[in-house]
N, C-alpha and C positions, 0 to 999 in steps of 0.2 A: 504493500500500500504506500509506504514511504517513497519507494522508487517510482510508482505510478504518479503520486502527488508531485514529486520533483520533476518528472517528465512533463506533466501537465503545466506546472508552474513555469518550466523552461519554455514550453510552447507558447504559453500565454504571454510571457515576457517578450518572446520573439515577435508574436503577433502585435503586441503593444508598440514595439519598436518600429515594426513595419507600418502600423497605423500612423505613428508620429511622422514617419518619412512621407507617407501619402498626404497627410495634412500639410506638411511643409511644402510639398510640390503643388498642392491645390492653392495654398496661399500665394506662392510665387506665380502660379498661372493666373490667379485672380488679379494680382498686381499688374501682370503683363497685359491682361485684358483691359484693365482700367486705363493703362497707358495708351493702348491701341484705341480705346474709345475716345480718349482725349485727342489723339491724333486725327481720328475720323471726324470728330466734331470740328476741329480746326480746319480740316480739309473741306468739310461741308460748308463752313462759313466762307471759305475762299471761293468755292464753286458757286455759292449763292451770289457773292459779290460779282464774280465773273459773269454769271447769268444775267444779273441786272445790268451790268455794263454792256453786255452783248445786246440785251433788249433795248436799252436806251440808244445804243449805236445803230441798231437796225431801224428803230423808230426815226432817228434823225436822218438816216440815209433815205428812208421812205419819204419823209417830208421834203427833203432836198430834191429827190427825184420828181415828186409831184409838183413842186414849185418850179423846177428847172424847165420843164416842158412848156407850160404857159408863158413863163417869162421869156424864153427863147422865141416863142411865137409872137409875143408882143413886141419884142425888140426888132424882129424881122419885119413885122408889119409897119412899125414906125420908120424903119429905114426905107421901106418901099414908099411910104407917104412922103418922106423927105425928097426922094428922087422924083416923084411925080410932081411935086410942087415947083420943081425947076423948069417944067415945061407947061404946055397947055393942060388945063385941069379937065379930066374926064370925070364928070359928076357921078355917074353910076359906079365907076370903078372906085372912086373915093368913098362912096357910100358903103361899098362892100368892105373896103379896108378898115373903115371906122367900125363897122359891125364886128369884124374879126378882132380888132383891138379890144373892143368892149367885151367880147366873149372871153378873150385871154385874161383880161383884167378880172372878170368875174370868177374865173377859175382860180386865179391867185387868191382873191378875196375869200373864196370858199375854203381853200386849204388852210389859209391863215386863221380863219374863224374856227375851223376844226381843232387847231392846236390851242387857240385861246380858250375855247369852251371847255377844255379839259379841267381848267381851274375855276370855272364859273360858279361852282357851288358856294364859294366864299364871297362872290360879288353879287349874286342874284338876291332878290328879295325873297327870303325863305320863311317869312311869317305866314302861317296858314290862314286862309280866309274861306268864307263860305262861297262856293262856286256851284253853278248848275252845270254838271258835266255835259248834258245834252247841248247847251248853248256853246260851251267851249269847243266841243267836237264840231258843231256846225261852223263855228268861226274858223277853226283850223282847216276844215275842208274847203271853205270859201276862199281862203288865202291860197290854197293849192289848186284852185279850180282850173287855171290855165294848163297845169301839168296833168290834170285828170280828164282831159277831153276825150281820150281814147279808152278811159277806164269806166266801167259801170260800178258806181258806188251804191252799195246796199246798206241802208241804216237799220240796225236792229235795236233801236233804243227810242225812248220817248221821255221827255222831261216832265216834271223836274226830277233831277238826280243830284240832290244836294250833297256835296262832299266838302271835307275840310282839307285843303291843300294849297300851297303857295302857287299863285297863278303863273309867274314867269318860269319857274322850273318845270311845271306841268306842261306848259306850251313847248318848252324846249324838248322835253322827252317825246311828246306827241309829234312834233315836227320831224324829229329824227326818225321815228318809226314810219311815219307817212312817207318821208323821203326814200327810205330803204324799200318800201313797198312799191313806190312808183318806179324806182330804178330796176326793180326785179321784173317789171312788166313793160319793157320798151315798146312792144307791139300791141299794147293794150291788154285788158283782162278784166277781172272783177275784184273789187275791194269790199270786203264785208267788215263792218264795224258794229260790234255788239257790246252791250253793257249788262252785266248781271250782278246780283248781290251774292257775296260769299262771306258769311259771318259778319265781321264789322268793317268790311271793305267792299267798294265797288271794283269790279274787274272789267277793264276796257280791253276787249279782244280785237286786234287789227289783223285781218287775214287777207293775204293776197294770193293770186292764182299764178304766181311766177314759177321759176324753176326750183325753188326751195334751196335747202342747204345740205351739204354733205355732212355725214356724221362727224368727220374730223373737225370741220369748221364749227359745227354746232356745239361741240364739246368745249371749245375755247372761245366762244363767240363774244363774251363780255370781257375778255382780256385785252389790255391795250396792244395796239399794233396788229391785232388779228382782224382781218377783213375778208368778206366773201367776194369783194370786187378787187381785181388786180390793181386798179388805180386808187383804191380807197386807202386812207391813212389809218383806219382801224381804231379811231378814237371816239367815234360817235356813240356807240352802244356802251362802251366803258363809262363814258361821262353820263349817259342816260341812266345807267344803273346806280351810279353814285348819287345823282339827283333824286331818283325815286326812293332810294333808301334813306336819304336825308329827311324826307317828309313822313317816314314811317311806312312807306309802301315798298314796291319792288317792280322789276320788269323781268319777265322770264320768256324763254322761247319754248314753244310747244311744237314738237315734230308732227307733221301731217303727211299723208300719202302724196299730196301735191301742194305746192306753194309753201308759204311760211306763215306762222301765227305767233304774234307777240302779245303777251298779256301784261297790262299795266294795272297794278293795284293801287287804289286810292282810299284813304280812310273815309268812312261814312260819317257825315255830321249827325249828331244825336237827334236832331229834329227831322232827319230825312225819313220819308215814308218807306215802308217795306214794299218790295215789288216781287 
């Protein structure tokens, strides 16, 4: 029995020594993992910085490209005007040149406005006020009437639809969505605008019959510099989402078999009737 006890004690002592060795290895491994985690965290921070720098660089390159084309066209037109002014003036030709210059200037203004509007949340009047969404939608559609001549507009709403929302940001978001819808239907189509109640919010649905969006673009649609159009700066929807969330609402994209659907949510005013 003594020999057996001594053998078991010796085996237990050996097992204890082995356990201590394993614990020591585990501690060293844990320390090494912590060091690797710190390295990975540092590398992730660097990658994040590089990613943002790349994104900013890509955005600047896109803006520069979008501005370069109309500016070049404008300068070319102005040089042609200067040459024509040296000789007999052909009034029809001058009219065409002036129209071309105005179109180029309008494109420059559009791209500059897209960049400026990224930071309009802090400059717009963001105080909520009582608005009738039906009247605001009719106003926005009337302002875009010239661009909607080839589009059948179908209104699925009736006023009053009283909401609590800042007017300027709401019109900015609505104008951006309508602009995208019109651009998606260059040859005409249908534009459905519906308003329905969802809990404590009105949901304005703007649906076009255009070509729709790919799954890749839809997944990153509200990220800056992401655009479904090759010539787009990719700032409009990102800004629209910031504005919508600033008033307690949101703007989301809903996939459809055909076309595109954007839903803008607006807080309901307490005195607003149920529909």
